[in-house]
C-alpha positions, 0 to 999 in steps of 0.5 A: 138276336137267335142261336142256331145251336151249339156244336154238342147239340146239333151232334146229338140231334143228327144222331137221334135223327139217324140212329147212328153215332160215327160222324168220322174224323180227318177233316176237322170239321168240328172246328168249322162248324164251331167258327160257323155257329159263333159267327151265325149267332154273333153277326148274322142277325137271324130272325127266328125262322132263319135260325131254325132253317140254318139249324135244319141246313146244318144238322142235314149237313151232319146227317149227311156225315152220318150217312157217308161213314155208314155207306164207306163202312157198309161197302169198304171196296170203294177204296179201290174205285178209280177216279180218271179225269173227272170234270169240273165246271166252275165259274162265277155263279149264274154264267151257265155252269148249271145248264152246261153241267146238266147238259154233259151228265146226260152223255150216258158215258158220264155220271153226275151227282144227284141231289138225293145222293147229296143228302144221303150219300150211297152207291148209287142204285139202279135208275129203275129203282129210285122211285120205290126208294123210300130216301128218294121219295122223301126227298122228291116229295119235300122239292115239289112241296117247296116249288109249291110254296114257292113257285118264284124260286123255279125261275131261280133254281130249279132243284129235283131229287133226281137233277145232278146238283152242286157238289158243295154239298159234299164239301159241306159236310167238312164245313169248308164252304162258301155256300154258307156266305151265300145265305148269312151274313157271316164275316167271321167264319168267311175271315176263318175259312179264307185261311184254311187249307181245303185239301182234307176236304176234297179228300173226303170229297174224293171218297164220295166219288168213289163210293156213289160211283161204286156201280158206275166206275166205267163212267167219267165224273162230271161235277160242277160248283162255283166254289171250286174258284176258292180251291183250285190248288186243293182240288188238284192236289187231290184230282191231279187229272181233272179236266177243268171248265171255267164259264165266263159271263158279264160281271154286272148280270152274274153278280146281279143274278148272284145277289137275287139267288142269295136273296131269294134263298134266305128270304126272311131269314135275317134283319141284316142279310137284306139288299145292300148287305147282300150286294156288298157280300156277294160282290166281294165274295165272288170277285175275291174267288176269281181273283184266287182262280185266275192266280191259280189257274195261271199257276197251274197252266205255266208252273211255278216255283215250288212252294207257290202253293199255299197250305191255307188259302189254298192247298199244295199245288203245281211245281211244273207245267201242266198240260194247258188242255187241262183247262177250257173256257166257255161264254155264257152267250156261246153255250146260250146261242149255240149249245151243242157247238159248245160242247163238240169244243169241250170234247175236242179240247180234252179228246173225249169221245162224242158219241151220236147217243150222247149227242142225241140226249144232249140234242134233246134236253137242250130242246126241252130246256126251252119249253119248260114254262118257268118263272122268269128270273129278274134281278138288277144291281141297285136292288142290292146297293151296286152300280154297275160301275163298281161291279166293273171296278172290281172285275176289271183286272180279271175281265178286261173291262176298265177301271173306275176312276177311284176306289174310294166310293167302293170302300166306302160302301162296306158296312165298318168304314176302312181304317188305313193304318199305314199311307201309300207313299206320295204320288201312289194313285192307288191311295186316291191322291193326285199322281206326280210320279209313275208308281211301278207295279214293284214299288206297290208289291213293296208297299203292301208287303210292308204294310202287311207285315205291320199288320201280321206283326199287330194282329198276328198272321192267322187273324190278319184277313185280306180285306184287312190288308187292302183296307190298310193299303187303300185299295180294293182287297181284289186289286190285292191279287194283282200283286199276291195269289194270297195271303201266305204268298205276302208272308212267304215274302216276308218270311223268306226275306227274313230268314234268307238275310239271317242264313247270310249273316251266319254263312258270313260269320263261318265262312273264314278261319276265326276262332269260335270266339270271333265267329259268335261276335260276327253272328251277334253283330250283324244278326242284331242289325239284320233282326231290328230291320226285320221286325215284323217278320219276327214277331209273325214268327213268335207269334204263330210259330205253330202255324208256321213250323206245321205248314209245308210251304214254310218248311224252309224255316225249319230247315234254316232255323235247323242250320242256325241251331248246328252253327251255335253248337258247333261253335260252342263244341269249338270252344270247350275243345279248345279250352275256351269255353267250360267243359261242363257248357250244355250247347244246346240249352245255352244256344236257346238261351241265347237265341231268344235274348238275341231276338228279344231286344229286335221287338223293342222298337221305340221302347229301345230307348237310347240304346243303339244296335251296336250297344245292344250287341256289346252288352250281349257279348259283354254278358257272354264272355265276361258275365255279370260279376266284377273280377275282383269280387269273383276272385274273392 
């Protein structure tokens, strides 16, 4: 096991190399870096070569941060640059995103993100000045050397300093990028990333576009990145008028090619991240990404109830329908067969002008791309321990392909065997048993909620991954997205159901003309029963209180608990005024004490022994109203 380094020494190394010290704040990048380093050290099984390569990779992200901060400080006017209707191309890897991106970037009215400007962000100099720029020269020499040493990579993904590239390198500065998962086996980082909100990373991304495009403010941005699949809500929160193009290709081909790209890019870096491990991790990664995007896109195209967007796996998103012309689909075969027809359809869909100059530039690029003489990229699923049927199964709900017969074969391929914590109900064919009745979608959804709740209660909400929920339920993680768009959506259903039931108890108690004592007795008895029925939700709140109460999506919890507190305090004050309660009673402190006394027994579960809920409620009420002293001893 080799080490890539520490957060501190990578910062020191980046600062020494650049002479800069301002890494910037506001996106909690060090948390992601620390998690990634832990994962690389403990899970990735890196070789010395891999450790060196990934150290350089991470240090490069930090040096880019330094250059970005310096460029923003040197050109503060960047903050006034508008970003209007930028085009984002996304889809599974190897579905034509690069070809389409470069085609659209050939339009003189558009601007793309050149590779060298992702490495050393700065306002884009005039094109004729690039060749004389020492930074450009250094980076181009590095790409040339890489092509000479690794000619086989030319057929996989050609790179050059002046080529437009994926914008994941901007997100990488915030260490919120699935690119790291395509280079090493980092399940710990992957699980952490699934629970993160990418909005701050996209805000930094936008600042980059403003700064890099400072000298080309009249040009529309055209960007591409398959990892946008994982964060459409965050993207649209920062770029609400974005034009999103989704590319499509037969998943068997796309996944085989993505595995091949990962294998070539990380060749010799790990004794583990090879062959079947690459196959399993990349299949899971991209199936999950496409599922997330499909759910988010449907929500944005069709609208949704407030709160549907998720801080954590996703960021604040749409609460009203968007213009469906904000999205467009491109199929790989159509792009290859008719590049200009594909472009014309895009421009027509979005209402963009396609000039003769732009069309000529695109035709020239399309013609030249077929005569490059680069090596043919060959790949096959079985090189990575995958079968076509397994890929079809993972993508069936998202592409219309038929479902494979059994999910067990796919689950058994995972590195660690799954342990189902809770069985599906009898007859549920998702568990791989013979079905004796048709199980409705609502029943399966309810089972997922129940199983997830038990996991959240046992492990904590933040520590539980979508994969663990799916494995405990006996389904594939991709199938989970048939029912929920994210882990937060499951948590939302559990917590909102719980808090609504509790509020119903309190409102029923205060809805009549009862005395303070009668109201409190009603609250204690009804709430004791309700809390017992919602043990998982109660444990979630107690274990991850600090998380839920800082997330906008779960803002209703703050409101509800505020209402509950006001109810208790009002009854205590009424009791003081009527002489029922002592005049020196501290209503707020007493509420807090009784709240915890009321909540704790609900967590006893099997440890409650012979105490029924009603007995516990009686004991609490006797304690409140009668105390623990014997009346005769109290008199003496």
